[in-house]
PLY file of the C-alpha trace (Angstrom):
ply
format ascii 1.0
element vertex 410
property float x
property float y
property float z
element edge 409
property int vertex1
property int vertex2
end_header
0.09 0.03 -0.03
1.17 3.54 -0.67
1.13 5.73 2.40
0.84 9.36 2.78
4.52 9.83 3.39
5.45 7.87 0.30
3.07 9.95 -1.84
4.56 13.19 -0.37
8.05 12.08 -1.11
6.99 11.02 -4.67
5.51 14.51 -5.34
8.70 16.19 -4.17
10.81 13.84 -6.27
8.77 14.58 -9.43
9.70 18.29 -9.18
13.46 17.82 -8.90
13.49 18.19 -12.53
10.70 20.72 -13.23
11.27 20.97 -17.00
11.03 17.12 -17.53
7.97 16.72 -15.27
6.16 19.71 -16.78
6.75 18.27 -20.25
5.53 14.81 -19.17
2.41 16.33 -17.55
1.76 18.37 -20.65
2.00 15.37 -23.06
-0.27 13.27 -20.87
-2.73 16.01 -20.41
-2.85 16.86 -24.08
-3.29 13.19 -24.99
-6.16 12.76 -22.57
-7.75 16.02 -23.63
-7.64 14.89 -27.29
-8.96 11.43 -26.56
-11.92 12.97 -24.64
-12.61 15.45 -27.39
-12.58 12.62 -29.88
-14.63 10.44 -27.68
-17.22 13.21 -27.48
-17.46 13.43 -31.16
-17.81 9.62 -31.50
-20.50 9.65 -28.85
-22.27 12.35 -30.66
-21.86 10.37 -33.87
-23.44 7.24 -32.22
-26.30 9.30 -30.83
-26.75 10.96 -34.15
-26.99 7.66 -35.95
-29.35 6.20 -33.44
-31.66 9.29 -33.28
-31.77 9.45 -37.09
-32.49 5.89 -37.55
-35.06 5.42 -34.79
-36.49 8.96 -34.58
-38.62 9.96 -37.60
-39.51 6.63 -39.15
-38.25 3.44 -37.55
-38.72 3.91 -33.84
-37.01 1.69 -31.28
-39.61 -1.05 -31.63
-42.19 -1.88 -34.24
-45.23 -4.34 -34.34
-46.68 -5.62 -37.58
-48.90 -8.32 -38.79
-46.93 -11.44 -39.68
-45.60 -11.21 -43.27
-46.47 -7.54 -43.78
-42.76 -6.37 -43.84
-42.23 -8.88 -46.71
-45.01 -7.94 -49.15
-46.69 -4.87 -47.64
-50.08 -6.28 -48.48
-53.04 -3.99 -47.60
-54.98 -6.72 -45.94
-52.14 -7.65 -43.42
-53.14 -5.36 -40.53
-53.31 -5.28 -36.86
-56.82 -5.12 -35.54
-57.77 -2.98 -32.55
-55.05 -0.48 -33.22
-56.32 2.21 -30.79
-56.47 -0.36 -27.98
-52.99 -1.67 -28.75
-51.44 1.82 -28.78
-52.95 2.64 -25.41
-51.66 -0.57 -24.03
-48.19 0.26 -25.35
-48.34 3.73 -23.82
-49.14 2.31 -20.42
-45.79 0.57 -20.28
-43.44 2.64 -17.99
-40.43 2.16 -20.36
-42.40 3.44 -23.45
-41.90 7.26 -24.13
-44.30 7.18 -27.03
-46.33 4.89 -29.35
-48.31 5.53 -32.54
-50.12 3.70 -35.30
-49.56 4.04 -38.99
-51.28 3.06 -42.13
-49.54 2.59 -45.63
-51.64 2.46 -48.70
-50.67 2.72 -52.41
-52.73 5.23 -54.53
-52.84 7.40 -57.52
-52.69 11.16 -56.96
-53.68 13.81 -59.60
-53.72 17.56 -59.81
-54.97 17.55 -63.39
-55.25 14.71 -65.89
-51.90 12.97 -65.16
-51.80 10.65 -62.20
-48.71 9.82 -60.06
-48.08 6.70 -58.04
-48.00 7.66 -54.32
-48.02 6.17 -50.83
-50.60 7.45 -48.51
-49.13 7.53 -45.04
-51.86 7.72 -42.29
-50.41 8.77 -39.07
-51.28 10.32 -35.68
-50.24 14.14 -35.88
-49.71 14.48 -32.10
-47.01 11.71 -31.54
-45.46 12.35 -34.89
-44.91 16.05 -34.12
-42.47 15.33 -31.36
-38.75 16.19 -31.84
-37.29 13.96 -34.42
-40.76 12.78 -35.54
-41.99 12.73 -38.99
-43.88 15.91 -38.58
-41.31 17.71 -36.52
-40.95 21.23 -37.70
-44.04 21.14 -39.77
-46.26 24.25 -39.49
-49.44 22.40 -40.63
-50.85 19.08 -39.52
-52.97 16.66 -41.49
-56.69 16.37 -40.67
-59.92 17.83 -41.91
-59.28 16.75 -45.55
-55.85 18.63 -45.35
-52.73 16.56 -46.20
-49.07 17.22 -46.35
-46.99 16.13 -49.43
-43.26 15.60 -49.89
-41.64 18.50 -51.57
-39.82 16.52 -54.28
-43.27 14.71 -55.09
-45.01 18.07 -55.10
-42.36 19.38 -57.53
-42.93 16.59 -60.06
-46.68 16.94 -59.85
-46.63 20.73 -59.94
-48.45 20.98 -56.73
-48.29 24.10 -54.44
-49.82 24.69 -50.98
-53.53 25.16 -51.21
-53.98 23.03 -54.29
-56.57 20.25 -54.20
-55.39 16.79 -55.37
-57.52 13.78 -56.12
-56.54 10.48 -54.58
-57.74 7.07 -55.94
-56.92 3.75 -54.51
-58.55 0.54 -53.42
-59.92 -0.22 -49.89
-58.86 -3.35 -47.98
-62.35 -4.76 -48.75
-62.02 -4.30 -52.48
-64.06 -1.09 -52.65
-63.01 2.09 -54.49
-61.23 4.57 -52.31
-61.30 8.10 -53.72
-61.57 11.54 -52.34
-60.28 15.14 -52.75
-57.73 16.64 -50.23
-56.16 20.07 -49.90
-52.41 20.22 -49.66
-51.73 22.22 -46.58
-47.89 22.16 -46.75
-44.94 20.69 -48.64
-43.09 18.70 -46.13
-39.30 17.88 -45.98
-38.54 15.06 -43.59
-35.34 13.12 -42.92
-36.83 10.03 -44.84
-36.35 10.06 -48.63
-39.34 7.68 -49.15
-41.61 10.24 -47.58
-40.23 13.13 -49.45
-40.33 11.35 -52.76
-43.50 9.34 -52.78
-45.68 10.02 -49.72
-48.82 12.01 -49.03
-49.23 12.35 -45.25
-52.72 12.01 -44.01
-54.40 11.81 -40.55
-54.75 8.27 -39.26
-58.49 8.37 -39.00
-59.12 9.80 -42.46
-56.73 7.11 -43.95
-58.56 4.39 -42.09
-61.81 5.69 -43.40
-60.66 6.24 -47.03
-59.31 2.64 -47.36
-61.97 0.92 -45.16
-59.52 -0.17 -42.48
-61.84 0.43 -39.57
-59.69 0.44 -36.35
-56.72 -1.32 -38.13
-53.06 -0.40 -38.72
-50.16 -1.73 -40.71
-47.55 -0.64 -38.17
-47.20 0.32 -34.51
-44.13 2.52 -33.77
-42.76 2.62 -30.32
-40.11 4.87 -28.86
-38.35 3.71 -25.65
-37.08 5.78 -22.78
-33.91 3.66 -22.59
-32.63 2.32 -25.80
-30.20 0.07 -23.86
-32.96 -2.02 -22.52
-34.76 -3.00 -25.72
-34.54 -6.78 -25.44
-36.58 -6.80 -22.21
-38.99 -4.28 -23.66
-39.55 -6.23 -26.82
-40.28 -9.36 -24.79
-42.66 -7.57 -22.53
-44.55 -5.82 -25.37
-44.82 -9.02 -27.39
-46.55 -10.66 -24.39
-49.39 -7.97 -24.41
-52.78 -9.51 -25.18
-53.44 -6.65 -27.58
-50.39 -7.68 -29.56
-51.23 -11.34 -29.65
-49.79 -12.99 -32.79
-48.11 -9.71 -33.99
-44.44 -9.57 -35.08
-42.60 -7.34 -32.49
-38.99 -6.40 -33.47
-36.44 -3.80 -32.30
-34.59 -1.50 -34.60
-31.59 -3.73 -34.66
-33.65 -6.48 -36.37
-35.55 -3.99 -38.51
-32.37 -2.21 -39.82
-29.30 -4.67 -39.34
-27.22 -2.69 -41.80
-27.27 0.22 -39.44
-26.01 -1.79 -36.42
-22.51 -2.05 -37.86
-22.33 1.77 -38.03
-23.13 2.08 -34.24
-20.75 -0.69 -33.37
-18.00 1.05 -35.39
-18.07 3.82 -32.78
-16.85 1.56 -30.02
-14.14 0.09 -32.07
-12.78 3.46 -33.15
-12.79 4.83 -29.56
-10.92 1.73 -28.29
-8.32 2.09 -31.07
-7.72 5.88 -30.32
-7.59 5.13 -26.60
-5.07 2.40 -27.11
-2.78 4.95 -29.04
-3.06 7.48 -26.37
-2.24 5.06 -23.59
0.70 3.82 -25.58
1.93 7.42 -25.86
1.41 7.90 -22.12
3.22 4.72 -21.29
6.19 5.88 -23.46
6.32 9.25 -21.76
5.99 7.83 -18.23
8.54 5.07 -18.78
11.04 7.60 -20.24
10.53 10.07 -17.30
10.85 7.37 -14.73
13.79 5.65 -16.31
15.73 8.93 -16.56
14.89 9.69 -12.99
16.08 6.23 -11.74
19.41 6.72 -13.61
19.96 10.06 -12.18
19.26 8.86 -8.66
21.25 5.62 -8.72
23.61 6.95 -6.14
20.68 8.02 -3.89
19.06 4.59 -4.15
22.40 2.92 -3.34
22.69 5.03 -0.11
19.15 4.13 0.86
19.77 0.47 0.32
23.08 0.66 2.27
21.33 2.30 5.16
18.99 -0.69 5.31
15.97 0.46 3.24
13.80 -2.28 2.02
13.91 -2.67 -1.77
10.11 -2.80 -1.63
10.14 0.75 -0.33
12.12 1.85 -3.46
9.65 0.04 -5.73
6.75 1.72 -3.86
8.30 5.18 -4.21
8.82 4.78 -7.97
5.34 3.33 -8.47
3.92 6.32 -6.40
5.80 8.83 -8.56
4.47 7.23 -11.82
0.94 6.98 -10.41
1.02 10.73 -9.33
2.42 11.73 -12.67
-0.27 9.80 -14.56
-3.07 10.91 -12.30
-2.28 14.70 -12.38
-1.66 14.66 -16.02
-4.90 12.75 -16.68
-6.84 15.15 -14.41
-5.39 18.31 -16.10
-6.28 16.78 -19.50
-9.71 15.79 -18.37
-10.46 19.38 -17.17
-9.30 20.71 -20.62
-11.29 18.11 -22.52
-14.44 18.53 -20.61
-14.18 22.26 -21.04
-13.83 21.98 -24.79
-16.80 19.64 -25.00
-18.83 22.00 -22.82
-18.04 24.85 -25.19
-19.38 22.99 -28.26
-22.24 20.98 -26.72
-25.03 23.40 -27.13
-24.02 25.05 -30.41
-22.71 21.82 -31.95
-20.07 21.41 -34.71
-21.34 22.07 -38.27
-19.06 20.00 -40.56
-20.55 21.63 -43.61
-19.38 25.03 -42.31
-15.94 23.73 -41.54
-15.46 22.59 -45.03
-16.93 25.86 -46.44
-18.57 24.10 -49.35
-20.88 21.15 -49.91
-24.32 20.31 -48.60
-25.53 20.66 -45.12
-27.05 17.13 -45.23
-26.09 13.81 -46.65
-28.30 10.90 -47.81
-27.65 7.31 -46.88
-29.87 4.19 -46.60
-32.94 6.21 -47.37
-32.32 8.73 -44.60
-31.18 12.29 -44.71
-28.48 12.97 -42.09
-27.71 16.44 -40.74
-23.90 17.35 -40.72
-24.17 19.09 -37.37
-23.07 17.08 -34.31
-23.41 17.85 -30.59
-20.37 16.53 -28.79
-21.17 15.16 -25.40
-19.39 13.12 -22.69
-20.54 10.65 -19.99
-18.78 10.37 -16.46
-17.71 6.87 -17.55
-15.78 8.30 -20.55
-13.69 10.47 -18.23
-13.27 7.59 -15.66
-11.98 5.27 -18.30
-9.54 7.69 -19.67
-8.18 8.61 -16.22
-8.19 5.06 -15.01
-6.49 3.88 -18.19
-3.76 6.42 -17.86
-2.99 5.69 -14.25
-2.88 1.99 -14.74
-0.64 2.35 -17.89
1.71 4.70 -15.91
2.01 2.00 -13.25
2.71 -0.67 -15.82
5.32 1.47 -17.58
7.16 2.08 -14.34
7.60 -1.53 -13.43
10.80 -1.93 -15.20
12.49 1.18 -13.82
11.24 0.09 -10.35
12.57 -3.43 -10.79
15.95 -2.07 -11.92
16.13 0.19 -8.86
15.16 -2.60 -6.54
18.02 -4.82 -7.83
20.79 -2.31 -7.38
23.87 -3.35 -5.45
24.48 -0.74 -2.79
28.28 -0.84 -3.21
28.22 -0.46 -6.97
25.44 2.14 -6.84
27.45 4.30 -4.38
30.35 4.33 -6.79
28.22 5.63 -9.68
0 1
1 2
2 3
3 4
4 5
5 6
6 7
7 8
8 9
9 10
10 11
11 12
12 13
13 14
14 15
15 16
16 17
17 18
18 19
19 20
20 21
21 22
22 23
23 24
24 25
25 26
26 27
27 28
28 29
29 30
30 31
31 32
32 33
33 34
34 35
35 36
36 37
37 38
38 39
39 40
40 41
41 42
42 43
43 44
44 45
45 46
46 47
47 48
48 49
49 50
50 51
51 52
52 53
53 54
54 55
55 56
56 57
57 58
58 59
59 60
60 61
61 62
62 63
63 64
64 65
65 66
66 67
67 68
68 69
69 70
70 71
71 72
72 73
73 74
74 75
75 76
76 77
77 78
78 79
79 80
80 81
81 82
82 83
83 84
84 85
85 86
86 87
87 88
88 89
89 90
90 91
91 92
92 93
93 94
94 95
95 96
96 97
97 98
98 99
99 100
100 101
101 102
102 103
103 104
104 105
105 106
106 107
107 108
108 109
109 110
110 111
111 112
112 113
113 114
114 115
115 116
116 117
117 118
118 119
119 120
120 121
121 122
122 123
123 124
124 125
125 126
126 127
127 128
128 129
129 130
130 131
131 132
132 133
133 134
134 135
135 136
136 137
137 138
138 139
139 140
140 141
141 142
142 143
143 144
144 145
145 146
146 147
147 148
148 149
149 150
150 151
151 152
152 153
153 154
154 155
155 156
156 157
157 158
158 159
159 160
160 161
161 162
162 163
163 164
164 165
165 166
166 167
167 168
168 169
169 170
170 171
171 172
172 173
173 174
174 175
175 176
176 177
177 178
178 179
179 180
180 181
181 182
182 183
183 184
184 185
185 186
186 187
187 188
188 189
189 190
190 191
191 192
192 193
193 194
194 195
195 196
196 197
197 198
198 199
199 200
200 201
201 202
202 203
203 204
204 205
205 206
206 207
207 208
208 209
209 210
210 211
211 212
212 213
213 214
214 215
215 216
216 217
217 218
218 219
219 220
220 221
221 222
222 223
223 224
224 225
225 226
226 227
227 228
228 229
229 230
230 231
231 232
232 233
233 234
234 235
235 236
236 237
237 238
238 239
239 240
240 241
241 242
242 243
243 244
244 245
245 246
246 247
247 248
248 249
249 250
250 251
251 252
252 253
253 254
254 255
255 256
256 257
257 258
258 259
259 260
260 261
261 262
262 263
263 264
264 265
265 266
266 267
267 268
268 269
269 270
270 271
271 272
272 273
273 274
274 275
275 276
276 277
277 278
278 279
279 280
280 281
281 282
282 283
283 284
284 285
285 286
286 287
287 288
288 289
289 290
290 291
291 292
292 293
293 294
294 295
295 296
296 297
297 298
298 299
299 300
300 301
301 302
302 303
303 304
304 305
305 306
306 307
307 308
308 309
309 310
310 311
311 312
312 313
313 314
314 315
315 316
316 317
317 318
318 319
319 320
320 321
321 322
322 323
323 324
324 325
325 326
326 327
327 328
328 329
329 330
330 331
331 332
332 333
333 334
334 335
335 336
336 337
337 338
338 339
339 340
340 341
341 342
342 343
343 344
344 345
345 346
346 347
347 348
348 349
349 350
350 351
351 352
352 353
353 354
354 355
355 356
356 357
357 358
358 359
359 360
360 361
361 362
362 363
363 364
364 365
365 366
366 367
367 368
368 369
369 370
370 371
371 372
372 373
373 374
374 375
375 376
376 377
377 378
378 379
379 380
380 381
381 382
382 383
383 384
384 385
385 386
386 387
387 388
388 389
389 390
390 391
391 392
392 393
393 394
394 395
395 396
396 397
397 398
398 399
399 400
400 401
401 402
402 403
403 404
404 405
405 406
406 407
407 408
408 409
């Protein structure tokens, strides 16, 4: 164990050579600050991916009729949609739940018809942050619909125009009616922008003779890390008996690798930082032990236990790593705090190019909001301290094996 006296002596020994200790502290601190800054960007990147994938369209969990995801058949519906949504919302781990209807149709402003997808949804839940209607000034309802801006451009539709919708009801009846386009919507989902007409859930159910049925129930969880338990619990609800209940990882497996890449990248960068810290500490302690060979020999000649020499050197290394890591953590946390609210706009940093990118049918903003969790700081500080102790083992072992007579002559 390292006593208070040993730590005090270690602290004084470190400052015998102020320049070398200052440089070592600066190197360790800078490394930790950079790894925390990088970690904050990676955490923001992971949150960005998860929010974009699960927020507007996918949700954390979805429920469908068996086989609907394969063929999107109109008659593959979940009955009792309103009752099922209420049951989902009663779960304490569910932040929100909503029902949706998907129906193919033809839309026309004049004589030319265009193939569209009518998306019936609940305006309230879909207007939350990151929802499909987030930022929309108008909401569907009362024979008013929203249309994707690219689709409206192809059809020549402007806000206030009346379009005709023609389709087929689930019972085989003709579904047709006139709707006013209240707003041209831009969402993070390319499918919605290019093909969709957004309609209130009730009007879509009425238009396509769906009664109290839905094709999809979307659930947003309070804690995305506890989805397996949530999926199991929701699948057991009587209102979802026989339904296919899946989390976003099963629904979009191609996105899982992007999220997992964040953890791999962070470990790789942390390993490089720890290697640099180990090299700095090892060099500092090795030079210190060479310079103090005569001193160690005198202590051993006076009867000092070699273990005391080892503890002294380990204490110096631990103090050096801890102080450097804490200084770097303070700088890193301050940098993250400065950029957390405003975010980092990568489009502005490059000076050119779009403010969004499109991937896997989603539109991704190029503004990230760096953030850190306490565990990030703890891992960085703990890693540096442990690495410092390991790096000092060889200098400590060398000092403990000194022969007093030979050491006193050096």
